[in-house]
matplotlib code that plots the C-alpha trace (Angstrom):
import matplotlib.pyplot as plt

x = [110.2, 110.7, 113.4, 110.9, 108.2, 110.6, 111.3, 109.0, 107.2, 108.7, 107.2, 105.4, 104.8, 106.7, 104.7, 105.0, 105.3, 107.7, 109.8, 108.4, 110.1, 110.3, 111.3, 111.9, 113.5, 116.0, 117.8, 117.0, 118.2, 116.0, 116.8, 115.1, 115.5, 113.4, 112.0, 109.3, 106.0, 106.4, 109.6, 109.1, 110.2, 112.9, 114.2, 114.1, 116.0, 118.7, 119.1, 118.5, 119.4, 122.1, 120.4, 121.3, 120.0, 116.8, 117.4, 115.7, 115.5, 112.2, 110.8, 107.4, 107.6, 107.1, 110.6, 110.9, 114.3, 112.9, 111.2, 111.5, 109.9, 107.3, 105.9, 106.7, 105.1, 107.1, 106.2, 107.6, 109.3]
y = [132.8, 129.1, 129.4, 131.4, 128.8, 126.0, 127.9, 127.2, 130.1, 131.7, 130.5, 127.6, 124.8, 121.5, 118.6, 115.1, 112.8, 113.8, 111.1, 109.2, 107.4, 103.8, 101.5, 97.9, 94.9, 93.3, 90.1, 90.9, 94.6, 97.6, 99.9, 103.1, 105.4, 108.0, 106.8, 108.2, 106.3, 104.9, 103.1, 99.3, 97.1, 95.6, 99.1, 100.1, 97.1, 97.2, 100.9, 102.6, 100.0, 98.0, 94.6, 92.8, 89.2, 89.8, 90.3, 92.1, 89.4, 89.2, 92.6, 91.1, 89.0, 85.7, 84.2, 84.3, 86.1, 89.1, 87.0, 88.1, 87.1, 89.4, 88.3, 84.6, 84.8, 84.7, 87.6, 89.1, 92.4]
z = [78.5, 78.7, 81.4, 83.6, 83.2, 84.3, 87.7, 90.6, 91.9, 94.9, 98.2, 96.6, 99.0, 98.7, 97.4, 98.2, 101.3, 104.0, 105.6, 108.6, 111.4, 110.8, 113.8, 113.3, 115.3, 112.8, 113.9, 117.5, 117.4, 117.5, 114.6, 113.4, 110.3, 108.4, 105.1, 102.6, 103.0, 99.5, 100.3, 100.4, 103.2, 101.1, 100.2, 103.7, 104.8, 102.1, 101.3, 104.7, 107.3, 105.4, 105.9, 102.7, 103.5, 101.5, 97.7, 94.9, 92.1, 90.3, 91.5, 91.8, 95.1, 93.2, 93.5, 97.2, 97.4, 99.3, 101.9, 105.6, 108.8, 110.5, 113.7, 113.0, 109.5, 106.2, 103.9, 100.7, 101.5]

ax = plt.figure().add_subplot(projection="3d")
ax.plot(x, y, z, "-o")
ax.set_aspect("equal")
plt.show()
């Protein structure tokens, strides 16, 4: 009985956010990818677009390693 309970019901709708199109200008070049809405800017840059200049160090945005420029402003990604 436990194995049957672990299986999803046939035809059950998928839950969760679907990937959305993300279009950015990175270092003067237009790039685009599909990411789930919960992906951070840092993860989108590093994991989806292979931009590795910004780093994950403190995981809180307090050390500045994840800093990027957006419209001339510095922000933690």
